[in-house]
N, C-alpha and C positions, 0 to 999 in steps of 0.2 A: 572284416568290416571295420571301417575307420570313421570316427566321428570328429568333425572339425567345426570350429566356430568361424562364421563369416559375417561381415556386417550386412545388416538388412538396410538397403539403401532407401526403402520406403518408410521405415519406421525409425531409423536411426539407432537400432539395437542390434546386438549380436544374435545370430540364429544358428542353431546346431543343424548340421547337415550330416546325415549318415551316408557314407560313400560305399555303395554296393558294387561299384566298378572295380574295387580292389580285390573282391572275392574271385579267386582263380583256382581251378583245380590243378593238381600236380600234372606235369606233362606226361602224356602217354605217347611215346614216339613209335612209329612203325615205318619200315622201309618197304615200299612196293612200287613196281614199275620204274625203279631207279630214283625215286624221290623219298625223302624222309618227311613224314607228315606227323604233326602233333594232332592227335584225335581226342584230346582231353575235353575240349569245350563242345558241349552238345547244345545246339540251339533249342530254345523252348518250343518252337514250332515243330521241330523234329520229334520231340517227346509227344506232342499231341498227335502227330502223324503215326508214331509208333503205337500209341494206344489204340487208334482206329484200326491199324493193321492187326494188332492182337485180337481185337474184338471181331473183325471180319474173318480172321483165320480160325478163331474158336467157333464161329458160327458156320464154318464150312463154306464160306462165300468165295474163297480164293482157290484157283487151280495152282499147280506147281509153278508155271511160268509167271503168273501174277504175283505169287508169294516171293519168288526170287527177285523179280524186278522191283517190287516194293521195298524189300530189304536192301537191295542195291541202291535204290534212290535215297533211302535213309542214310546209308553210309556216305553217299556222295554229298549229301547236305552237310554232314559233319566234317568231311574232308575239305569242303569248299571254304570253310572258315580259315583254314590254314593256307590253302592254295586254290585260287579261283580256277586254275586249269583242270582241276580234278573234278570230273563229271562221271556220271554212270557210263557214258560211252568211253571215256578215257580209261576207266577201270576195266571195262570189257576188252578194249583194244591192247592194253599194256600188260595184261596178266594172263596166266593160264588158270584153268578152273580150280586146281588144287590150292594155289596161292590165294586166289580170290575168295574161295569159300573160307579158308582160314582167316583171311583178313576181315571178312564180314563178321565172323564169330568174335574176333578180337575187338572190333570197333563197337559192336552192339552189346558186348558183355556188360558194360555199366548200366545200360538201359534195362537189360534183363534183371540185373541185380536190384536196381531200384524198384522195379515192378513187383518183386517179391515182398517188398516192405510197404506196399500201398495197402491202405486199410480197405 
């Protein structure tokens, strides 16, 4: 996080601005389907969707197919920040099941880790 002073054009004074845009996680690179993807940045909306997924899963509301497709959708949301071409369909078409399952685990690991620390 970086704080900078900038002139306030309305009041003629300097104003402190805290720049949260500089906060960036370390890269987490993965190769799948012939592409190298940085999966470090996780959109806030994806975290909300993951929480709903966890709640629905714990309540027994999801069958196996729905669980898999929801996890795949979360991973596709994360990947799309690095590469717009990567969608759930792309992942299904470009990978075999073993590679895809390992990739899902890798990409979702930080969400699972953060969930352990939630009060």
